[in-house]
C-alpha positions in Angstrom: 25.7 84.8 5.9 24.2 82.4 3.4 20.4 82.4 3.4 18.0 80.0 1.6 14.5 81.4 0.9 11.3 79.7 -0.2 7.5 80.3 -0.1 4.2 78.6 -0.8 2.7 81.3 -3.2 5.1 80.4 -6.0 8.3 81.6 -7.6 6.6 84.7 -9.2 4.7 85.8 -6.0 5.2 89.4 -5.0 5.8 88.4 -1.4 8.9 86.4 -2.4 10.4 89.6 -3.8 9.8 91.2 -0.4 11.4 88.3 1.3 14.4 88.4 -1.0 14.9 92.1 -0.1 14.7 91.2 3.6 17.2 88.4 3.1 19.6 90.6 1.2 19.6 93.1 4.1 20.2 90.3 6.7 22.9 88.5 4.6 24.9 91.7 4.2 27.2 92.7 1.3 29.4 89.6 1.7 26.5 87.2 2.1 24.5 85.1 -0.4 20.8 84.7 -0.9 19.6 81.5 -2.6 16.0 81.0 -3.8 14.3 77.6 -4.2 10.6 78.1 -4.5 7.6 76.2 -5.9 7.0 76.5 -9.6 3.3 76.9 -8.9 1.3 78.0 -6.0 1.3 75.6 -3.1 -0.9 77.3 -0.5 -2.5 75.1 2.1 -0.1 72.1 1.6 1.3 72.3 5.1 4.3 70.1 5.6 3.5 67.9 2.6 6.5 66.3 0.7 6.4 64.7 -2.7 7.3 61.2 -1.4 5.7 59.1 -4.1 6.7 61.0 -7.3 9.7 63.0 -8.5 9.8 66.7 -9.0 11.5 68.7 -11.7 13.8 71.6 -10.7 14.9 74.3 -13.0 17.4 77.2 -12.7 15.6 80.4 -13.4 18.5 82.8 -12.9 21.5 83.4 -10.6 21.0 81.6 -7.3 17.3 81.1 -8.2 15.5 77.8 -8.8 11.9 76.7 -9.2 10.8 73.2 -8.2 7.6 71.4 -9.0 6.9 70.6 -5.4 5.8 71.9 -2.0 7.7 74.4 0.2 9.1 71.5 2.2 10.3 69.8 -1.1 11.9 73.1 -2.0 13.9 73.2 1.3 15.0 69.6 0.7 16.0 70.4 -2.8 17.9 73.5 -1.7 19.8 71.7 1.1 20.5 68.4 -0.7 20.8 69.4 -4.4 21.3 73.2 -4.9 23.5 73.8 -1.9 25.0 70.4 -1.4 28.1 70.8 0.7 27.5 74.5 1.5 24.4 74.6 3.7 22.8 77.9 4.5 23.0 79.6 7.9 19.3 80.5 7.9 16.1 79.5 6.0 13.4 82.1 5.5 9.9 81.2 4.1 7.3 83.7 2.8 6.4 86.5 2.8 3.0 84.8 2.6 0.0 86.6 1.1 -2.3 86.4 4.0 -1.9 85.5 7.7 -0.7 82.3 9.2 -1.8 83.2 12.7 -3.9 80.8 14.8 -5.3 77.7 13.2 -4.0 78.8 9.8 -0.5 77.8 10.9 -1.6 74.1 10.8 -2.5 74.3 7.1 0.3 76.6 6.0 2.9 75.7 3.4 4.9 78.7 4.5 5.2 77.1 7.9 5.8 73.7 6.3 9.0 75.1 4.7 10.3 76.5 7.9 9.4 73.3 9.8 11.4 71.2 7.3 14.4 73.4 7.7 14.1 73.0 11.5 13.9 69.2 11.1 17.1 69.5 9.0 18.8 71.2 12.0 18.7 74.8 10.6 17.3 78.0 12.1 14.2 79.0 10.2 11.6 81.7 10.2 8.2 81.8 8.4 6.9 85.3 7.6 3.3 86.2 6.6 1.5 89.4 5.9 -2.0 89.7 7.4 -4.4 91.4 5.0 -7.5 93.4 5.8 -9.5 96.6 5.1 -6.5 98.8 6.1 -4.2 97.1 3.6 -6.6 96.8 0.7 -5.9 100.2 -0.9 -2.2 100.3 -0.2 0.1 100.5 -3.2 2.0 97.7 -1.6 -0.1 95.4 0.6 3.2 93.9 2.0 4.3 97.4 3.2 4.4 96.4 6.9 6.5 93.3 6.2 8.8 95.1 3.8 9.4 97.9 6.3 9.8 95.9 9.5 10.9 92.5 8.2 14.7 92.8 8.5 14.6 94.2 12.0 12.1 91.5 13.1 14.4 88.8 11.8 17.4 90.3 13.5 15.6 90.5 16.9 14.5 86.9 16.6 17.9 85.6 15.7 19.4 87.6 18.6 16.8 86.3 21.1 16.7 82.6 20.0 18.2 80.4 22.8 21.0 78.0 21.9 19.1 74.9 23.2 19.8 71.5 21.7 16.7 69.3 21.6 15.5 66.6 19.2 13.1 69.1 17.7 14.6 72.5 17.2 12.8 75.8 17.2 11.4 77.6 14.2 9.4 80.8 14.2 6.1 81.9 12.9 6.0 85.7 12.3 2.9 87.5 11.2 2.8 91.2 10.3 -0.5 93.0 11.1 -3.1 94.2 8.6 -2.1 97.8 8.8 0.2 100.3 7.0 3.8 100.2 8.0 3.6 103.4 10.0 0.7 102.1 12.0 2.6 99.0 13.3 2.7 99.2 17.1 5.7 96.9 17.7 6.7 93.3 18.1 5.2 90.9 20.6 6.1 87.4 21.6 2.8 85.4 21.3 1.4 82.0 21.6 -0.5 80.5 18.7 -4.2 81.4 19.0 -7.5 80.0 17.8 -10.2 82.0 16.2 -13.5 81.4 18.0 -16.6 80.1 16.3 -15.1 79.9 12.9 -13.3 77.3 10.8 -12.6 76.1 7.3 -15.6 74.6 5.4 -16.7 73.7 1.9 -18.8 75.5 -0.7 -20.4 73.6 -3.6 -20.4 74.9 -7.2 -21.6 73.4 -10.5 -19.2 73.4 -13.5 -20.6 74.5 -16.9 -20.9 70.8 -17.7 -23.1 70.3 -14.6 -20.6 68.4 -12.5 -20.6 69.3 -8.8 -17.3 70.5 -7.2 -16.4 71.7 -3.8 -14.3 74.8 -3.0 -12.6 75.0 0.4 -13.9 78.1 2.2 -11.9 80.0 4.8 -13.3 81.2 8.1 -13.7 84.8 9.3 -10.1 86.1 9.7 -11.3 88.9 12.1 -13.0 86.5 14.5 -11.8 87.1 18.1 -9.1 85.0 19.8 -7.6 84.8 23.3 -5.8 88.0 24.3 -2.0 87.7 24.0 -2.1 85.2 21.2 -0.9 85.9 17.7 -4.4 86.5 16.2 -5.3 89.0 18.9 -1.9 90.8 18.7 -2.1 91.1 14.9 -5.6 92.5 15.0 -4.4 95.1 17.5 -1.6 96.2 15.2 1.4 94.3 16.5 3.8 91.9 14.7 3.6 88.5 16.4 6.5 86.1 16.8 5.7 82.6 17.9 8.4 80.0 18.7 7.3 76.5 17.5 8.5 72.9 17.4 7.6 70.0 15.1 6.8 67.9 18.3 3.0 67.5 18.3 2.9 65.8 21.7 0.4 67.2 24.1 2.9 67.4 26.9 0.5 69.2 29.3 -1.7 66.1 29.6 0.9 63.4 29.8 1.3 63.5 33.6 -2.5 63.2 34.1 -2.8 60.2 31.7 0.1 58.1 33.1 -2.0 56.3 35.7 -4.6 55.4 33.0 -1.8 53.7 30.9 0.2 52.2 33.8 
């Protein structure tokens, strides 16, 4: 199997090393793992692409490239430059430092890389490691992802239905904020929404007196609907959420048809 990996934390991020080990195990001894990752951190860029300016790409080592762009850019570079004529069988994105459960998925560059792969017609899985008090003092905060990542990917690949639609499936996987031996299992989950919390801004003054705004994250332990990714992760379960790039609110279309007749 040929696998392309990327992330949004950057080419030197520790989570990318964890993902590379997962990909090596999945690819097998006869397989190949190719890395095209951002040269610098790209957290929070979602599905952004560098449409109005070029990006530099540099070979950092065997089958390893850094691109001055977003995760979606890196997938495009991997498919249409690095691996031209030899497309991968699978694209993996992550392992993100921090969760992409709930509303975080909408901002996530990790998910953006997987979404672009899906738009290009390839199976894709984004993987993220939820962090919290129980991972803070671990020697490796990615312990749960490193231990359970390969088996999780295998189970998802085996379960993914072979359905042909305009917008194919990609997967959002989040490992819970617990040590590896405390993971309770894998659950299929819908995307949740943390209640009464959201991103906001926090003002700061620079040494020169200029006023700047930092983006401030919401409470990552705020409750969400039971059975969703956030709730499952906080209970100690790995969540796997099938997604599509189709943003249509299909559930309300029938109710709105008369109004637009």
